[in-house]
N, C-alpha and C positions, 0 to 999 in steps of 0.2 A: 502494500501500500505506502503512495505518496503521502505525503501530509503537505502540507500548504508552509509556506515561510511566512511568520510574522515579522521576523527577525530582522526590520528595517529601519536605516535612520530617518529623519525629518527630511535628507537631502537631496531621497531618492537613490536609495540601498549604497549610501557612499560608504557600509561598512564591510562589505560583499567583496572577497577576494578571490580570486582562481586560484586553487588549490589542488584539484583532481581534474580527469576527465575520465569520464561515467561510460560507456557502452550498455545499451538495455534493446537487445534484439529480440526480431519478434519470427513471423518465420518468414519474413520476404524473402531473402539472401540465400544466393544460390552457398554461400561459407554459412560451416556451421557457427552459433553463437560461440564456440571458443577459439575458432581459427580467429573470428574478428579481431572477438574481446584482444588475442595476444597479434591479432595485426596493431591495434591501436597502441598496445604497449611499448611496442617496437617502434612504432611512430616517433614515440611522447619519449626516448630512451635514448632515440637518433638525436633528437634535437636538442639534448640536453637536456632539456626540462622535468622539472619535477613540479609533476604536477600527475602525479600516482599517491597522493596519498589517501589510504583506504580509510584514516581516520578524520575526515573531512566532510563537513555538515553538509546539507544539500542545498545552500543557499552558498554553498563553495567548490560548487560543483558543475561541471558543464557535461550535462548528457548530451550523446547522441545514441540514436534509434533509427532502426528500418522500420519503423511500427506508426502508421501515420495515425492509428488512436490512440496509441500511447504516448506521440508529439503532443496529439490534440490534449494529452489529460495530465501532459508535466507544463505543456503551455498554461491550464486554465489554472492550477496551483502553484503558480509562479515561477516555477522552477527556469532557470537559463539551459533553451533547449533545441537545437538543431537535430534537422534531417540526414542521417545516414544512409548512400545512396554506393554501394561497392561500383565502383566501373567496371562496364561488361553486364550485370544484370539489369533486368525488366524495370525500366523507370517507372514508378509510382508516383501518383499523388499525391503532396504535401499540406495540406490546405493551413495556413497559418504561420509555415517556414518561412523566419527569415535569413536562413544557411541552408542551402542541400552541401553535404557536402562530398564528394568522391574519392577524393587520395587524399587524406589525409597527411599521406606522407612530404605535400608537397607545398602544406602550409611553412612560411617560412619564418624566423622569426619569432615575435609577439603575435604576430596573427590567432592565435587561442585566446590568448589573454584580452585583445582588440572586439573578439567575435562573443566572449563571454561581456565584457560592460556593458556591448551595443546592447547586450537582451536583455540586461538589468538595468537599461537606460543609466547606466553610468557615463561621465564625458571621457572622453581620449584628452591624453594628453599629445597633444600635434608637436611642441619642441620645446626647447629650451635658450637663453643666449645668457649672454654676462650678468643682464639684471632681471630678468623676464622673463616670466614663463606662458606657452599660449595651449589653451585649454578652451575644448568645447563649455559653450555656454550652457547654462544650468535653469532650471527656472526662477530660481534664489539668486541672479543676476539682476534682474532687471531694474530692481531701484536703483541700483551703482552705477548702471548704463545710464538709466537717465539724468545721471549728476553727470555725465562728460557733456552734456550739450549747454552750455554754458551762452552767453551774447556772442562769443567773436563764432563759436561754432556753429549757431542761428545762422549768422550773416550768409553760409554756403550748404549747409547741409537741411534736411529738412526733421525736424526733434519729432520728439514723439507726440504720438495724438494726446487728447483731451480727455480719453474715455480711458480711465484706467483697467478697466474688464476688462474692455478689447485689446487692448495693449498689452494683456497678459497674455489673453488667447493664442494674439496674433504671434508672443514669444514662443510661448509652447507649440505653436502646434511648426515654427520656422524649425525648433528643436529636433521635432518626432519626424520630418520630415527630408528637410535639409543633407544635413549630416549623412543622413542614410542613403539618400539618395544622388550625392554626387560624393561623397566621403570629403566634400571639404567646407566652409563655408566661413563666416565672421565667424570668429574664434575671441575667446574671453584673452586681456594682456594683465597677466598679472604682479605686481613686484615679488620679485623671488623673495626678500628678507622677510616682507611684511604678509607678503598673500594676501593683502591686498589689491585690488578690481581697478588698475587702473589706467584702463584704454580695451575698445575691440582691432584690429585688423585682420585680412584676412583677404579672400579670396570670390567671389561673387560669379555667376553663370549668369549671360543673355545671349541674346541671339547674336551679337555680333563676337563674342564670346567670351573671355575668361578675365575679370579685371580686376585688380588689385585696390583695398580699400582702407583705413585704419583715422582716429579719435582717436586723441589720446587725452586723457582726464586734465583738467586745468594748470592743477598744479605742477605739474610730471613733464607740462611742455615747455621747447626751448632748450632739451638737455642731454639730446640726438636718441631718445630712446626710440620715436617713430622710425627713424632712421634704423637704426638696430633690429626692433622687431620688423619692419620692412625687407633688411636685405635679408633676413631669415629666412623670409615666408619665401623670398626670390629663390634660394636654395632646393628650398622644399620642394618648390616646384616643379623644379626642374626633377632632381634626383627622387622626389618619394610618388610625385603624380607623373611624373612624363611630359608633362607640357612643355611645348614648345614657345609659347610665345604667351605675353601678358598683355592687357590690355590695361589704359587712366584715364582718369577723366578730373577735370579742374577748372573751377572757376575761375575768368580769364582773371581778375583780381587778385586770387589767392595768391599771391607771390611768393609764403613758405612751402607752399604744397609743391606748387607747382617747382621751385627750387631746390626741393626734397627729391620730387623725379623727374630731373634732369641728374642727377646725383645718382642716382640708383641707376641711371643709361636708358632710361627711356626716352624716345623720340616725339616730339609732334608731328604732327598730320595734318594736312591740310582742311578736312574735313572736321567739322562740330558736329556735334550730338543737337537733339530734338532741343535742349535746353540751352543750347548756348554754350555749352562747356567743353572748353578745350580740348581732346582726344590724342591722346600718347600710346607710343606700343615697344615695346619690348623685347627682342628675340631670348629667349634662354640658352 
């Protein structure tokens, strides 16, 4: 029997850490349950991951199953669960599955942890710089994000809406949809020493391409933080996301932003955006 996990913190399962990957097999696979389990153990061992802690609780376990009914039960109980479809077997329908894993030996690095975090609603840590940490935004960030919009920022950017309920709905919907779909988005910028949210920066997708964006808290501007963070994002976009170019836009009279983008290697193009902003592009 699978017990429902209620050991959750107020910040979206922040206490949950992956300690075990467990295979629960039905009758769908051409392999026996023992062979599958041995395959999973071998994969974990090859990856040198310490993810076979038999004493781990259910809230610390990533479940893999080839049984659609069992997957539904696991997900219904709040477990972190993914479908397991051994390569070469007949494909089955797995309603509700966010991940279908065919070849676990192809998972690299911290992929197990990222799958677990995504299934638990935990934010991914994207990158770290000398002074900052970039992670995915969480629901609790909303109030601090609104503090970024002082008079100077509102000259060039659209601020938060007047309806706080709607703003929270939009914020949470962004977290639920954008990160899993694109694998990137606007991320929270945290001060490494204090953990305080001091800005947001990241990548946004539109019809033209992928755009770099950022906004730093008024108290932390003009200290080189935007350049530090955006430079790291450019490297991440190239090495981790495989992007070949990035776009950016800025208001013509936003001299500070224009200088930063030029210093980062962006080049102005003749065309402007629909709202009259300057458009810039950079090859990676």
